[in-house]
C-alpha positions in Angstrom: 90.9 101.7 129.7 92.5 101.2 133.1 92.8 105.0 133.6 89.0 105.3 133.1 88.4 102.7 135.8 90.7 104.6 138.2 89.0 107.9 137.4 85.6 106.3 137.9 86.7 105.1 141.3 87.6 108.6 142.3 84.4 110.1 141.0 82.3 107.4 142.4 83.5 108.2 145.9 81.6 111.5 145.7 78.3 110.0 144.7 75.2 111.0 146.7 73.5 108.4 148.8 69.9 108.5 150.0 67.8 106.3 152.3 66.9 104.2 149.2 70.6 103.6 148.4 73.3 105.0 146.1 72.3 107.5 143.5 73.9 108.1 140.1 76.9 110.4 140.0 75.6 113.8 138.9 77.1 115.5 135.9 78.0 118.4 138.2 80.2 116.1 140.2 82.0 114.9 137.1 82.6 118.5 136.1 83.9 119.4 139.6 86.2 116.4 139.4 87.5 117.6 136.0 88.1 121.1 137.5 90.0 119.7 140.5 92.2 117.4 138.4 92.6 120.0 135.6 91.4 117.3 133.1 89.0 117.8 130.2 87.3 114.6 129.4 86.5 113.7 125.8 82.8 113.1 125.2 83.4 109.4 124.7 85.2 109.2 128.1 82.2 110.8 129.8 80.0 108.2 128.1 82.2 105.4 129.4 82.2 106.8 133.0 78.5 107.2 132.9 78.1 103.6 131.6 80.4 102.3 134.4 78.2 104.3 136.9 75.0 102.7 135.5 76.6 99.2 135.7 77.8 99.8 139.2 74.4 100.9 140.3 72.7 97.8 138.7 75.2 95.4 140.4 74.8 97.2 143.7 71.0 97.0 143.5 71.1 93.3 142.6 73.4 92.6 145.5 71.0 94.4 147.9 68.0 92.5 146.5 69.8 89.3 147.4 
């Protein structure tokens, strides 16, 4: 699972940000990352990455809320 965390860190660096804060990583960014890395993610790997993204956003929002 370590490799998924490393992949998430790479993909997360491309996340959009708005005045309201960080936004979820769009599926198009995940696909672009796959193309750049010449990797084809398995559906379950995409699910894990999206789950990590949701968790990351929840933790970030909680930290900002204080």
